[in-house]
Each structure stands twice: as structure tokens, then as C-alpha cells.
C-alpha positions in Angstrom: -36.3 142.7 -104.8 -37.8 144.4 -102.0 -38.4 148.2 -102.1 -40.3 150.9 -100.7 -42.0 153.5 -102.9 -43.5 156.5 -101.9 -46.5 157.6 -104.1 -48.1 160.7 -104.5 -51.6 161.2 -106.6 -53.2 164.2 -107.5 -56.8 164.0 -109.4 -56.9 167.2 -111.7 -60.1 169.5 -112.6 -62.5 167.8 -109.8 -64.2 169.7 -107.1 -63.4 166.6 -104.7 -60.2 165.1 -104.2 -60.9 162.7 -101.5 -63.0 160.1 -103.5 -60.3 159.6 -106.3 -57.5 159.4 -103.8 -59.4 156.5 -101.7 -60.4 154.5 -104.9 -56.6 154.9 -105.9 -55.4 153.7 -102.3 -58.0 151.0 -102.2 -57.0 149.7 -105.3 -53.7 149.1 -103.7 -54.8 147.7 -100.7 -56.8 145.0 -102.6 -54.0 144.2 -104.2 -52.5 143.2 -101.0 -50.4 146.3 -99.7 -50.6 148.1 -96.7 -50.9 151.7 -97.5 -49.4 154.3 -95.0 -51.2 157.3 -96.0 -49.5 160.7 -95.1 -50.5 164.3 -95.5 -48.6 164.6 -99.1 -48.1 161.2 -99.7 -48.1 157.5 -99.0 -45.9 154.6 -98.8 -46.0 151.0 -99.7 -43.6 148.4 -99.1 -43.0 145.0 -100.9 -41.8 143.3 -104.0 -40.7 145.6 -106.7 -42.8 144.0 -109.8 -45.7 143.7 -107.4 -45.7 147.3 -106.6 -45.3 148.6 -110.0 -48.0 146.1 -111.6 -50.7 147.4 -108.9 -49.7 151.0 -109.4 -50.1 150.7 -113.4 -53.5 149.1 -112.7 -54.6 151.6 -110.1 -53.3 154.6 -112.4 -55.2 153.0 -115.5 -58.4 152.6 -113.5 -58.0 156.3 -112.3 -57.3 157.5 -115.7 -60.4 156.4 -116.9 -62.4 158.6 -114.3 -60.6 161.7 -115.1 -57.2 163.5 -115.3 -54.7 162.6 -112.6 -51.0 162.9 -111.9 -48.9 160.1 -110.1 -45.3 160.7 -108.9 -43.4 157.6 -107.6 -40.1 157.5 -105.6 -38.7 154.1 -105.3 -35.7 152.7 -103.0 -34.3 149.6 -102.3 -32.3 150.7 -99.7 -34.8 151.5 -97.0 -35.5 149.2 -94.4 -38.5 147.2 -94.6 -41.7 148.1 -93.4 -40.5 151.8 -92.5 
């Protein structure tokens, strides 16, 4: 099943947010997803199981570096690629 997921990733207790966010989104890109970055969240589209696998791996890697929060909204009703 194809879905679109809106992702918000928040590194906690760090002086700079950018590095952790860039590492997180780069992990998703290396997993084969185009990441549309917005001011408060990012979007990815693709096969549901592939997205959640990649999100889990990216979260696991990010959590090794510090405390983080990840929120995800997923829908199968969004037009593909939007």
C-alpha cells in the first residue's frame, strides 16, 4: 500500500538542531525516499512497510546520539507524490 507520511523530528537538549535533523533526513534519502522538507515537517511517499522500516532505522540511529521526538502522520488517501 502506498502512503504519504508527514514527519516531524525534534532533537532535544542540544544547542544546534540542524545537524541532527540533516542526519535523520539523509538516512531517509539513503533508504531511497525523496524527502520534501518544509519549515515544520517533512513529507515522504512510498510503500508503507518501506517508509516505516526506514523511519525506525533513522530513529534508532538518531536516538543513539541523544534524546529525540518523532511524530508521524500517515495517510493512504493522499495523491501520490504530493
